[in-house]
C-alpha positions, 0 to 999 in steps of 0.5 A, a space after each residue: 500500500 503506498 502514501 497515497 493510498 494509506 493517506 486516502 483510506 484512512 481519512 476516508 474512514 476518520 471522514 476529514 474532509 478538510 484533508 481532501 480539499 487540501 490535498 487534492 493535488 494527488 495525480 494518481 492513486 492505486 485502491 486495489 484490494 481495499 474494503 471500500 463501498 463508497 467512493 464519492 470522496 475521490 470527487 474531492 481530488 480534482 486533479 486525479 488523472 490515473 486511478 486503480 479500482 482492482 479487485 474492489 466492490 466498485 460498480 456502475 452507479 458509482 462510477 457514475 458519481 465520480 466527477 474527474 477527467 481520468 486519463 487511465 482507469 483500471 478496475 479488473 475483477 470489480 463489479 463493473 458490468 457496463 462498460 459505457 458507464 466509462 463514456 463520460 470520461 471523454 479524455 480516457 487514454 487506457 482502460 483495464 476492465 479485465 476479469 469483470 463480468 461485462 455485458 457485450 462491448 460497445 465503446 465510443 471513447 474517442 480518445 482511448 489508446 489502449 483497451 484490456 478486456 480479458 476473461 470478461 465472457 464477451 460475444 461481441 465487441 464493437 470498438 469501430 468509433 474508438 477512432 484512436 485505439 492502438 491496443 486491444 487486448 481481449 484474450 479469453 473471451 467467446 467472441 462471435 462478433 468482432 469490430 474494430 477501427 482500422 488503426 489498431 497496431 497490437 491485438 491479443 485474442 487468445 483463446 477466444 473460440 474464434 470461427 473466422 478472422 476475416 476482420 483482420 483483412 483491414 487492420 493493415 497497421 497491424 504490428 503485433 497480432 496474437 492468436 493463440 489457442 483458436 482452433 481456427 485455419 488459418 490463410 496467411 493471405 489475410 495478412 498480406 496488406 498487414 506490412 507493418 507486422 512485427 510480431 505473430 503468435 499462432 501457437 496450439 491453433 489449427 491448420 495454418 496455410 496459405 492460398 498466395 506467397 506471402 512474406 512478411 518483410 518487417 517480421 520479428 518475432 514468430 511462434 507457430 503451431 505444429 499444423 503449419 503447411 511447411 511451404 508457409 515457413 518461408 514467409 517468415 524468413 526474415 524473423 529474428 526469433 522463431 518459435 516452432 514445433 515438429 520434426 517436419 519443420 525441423 527438416 525444413 529448417 535444416 534443408 534450408 537454414 540458408 534463409 534465415 539470415 537475421 535469426 537470432 533465437 530458435 525455440 524448437 518443441 516435439 524434436 529430440 533433444 540432440 537435434 539441437 546440436 545440429 542446429 547450433 552448428 547451422 546457427 552458431 551465433 543464435 540461441 538454440 532451445 530445444 525442449 
């Protein structure tokens, strides 16, 4: 518990409102895990810009009672169920509501740049009108409908029971894409216009294939499922870090090692541990990990 947190908690208990008027220049505070059941006292802190309610009993009605211009707000594992109560904070840049039992999300905070809604039981999310949203972390949901603005740069949708990723076609500014643990078919051709893509993770996915020859020129970090068509490996020959699996992929790497000119780290699973020796000979300046 930090100093600001102690001051706010103790003075809340003893009702020393004069303290709030004198100390209202606090810019951020962390009230996570505190047994608070009313939050109106925070309105004394007119300069408060960052607020953390993680693991508290804060709910929709109490959020509506707050009158401040927050830039960052976190209330993961709280009792907030309606994300629209936060529309009032029209200067909000970062929002974390992970592990809240949210209703399906349609959010219109234009200033929002980063949204985290992991493990919220969502089936739909609509952030199309969040025109400045760059990062969306929404793993561990059950999405049937996804609508995003085209400027998204980082997207994490692991373990979301995705049936289709056609919506990715329009996200041409993507730099990081994580789709781990989704039993879906991934056609790399869908990502052909993502020319800024640097990190791609498709671990424990269904089949990975490509109906066209696609090369990701700026790719740096790649994690791939064992169920990838071997010819697709060439799409990632510019990568500096590769996480791969299976003997078929291993044989491809051995036969085509010359094309991986930027490789600094190579991790392999589901191959014999003695294969590490061969890989070390082919890539002497590369960190090799076999498990």
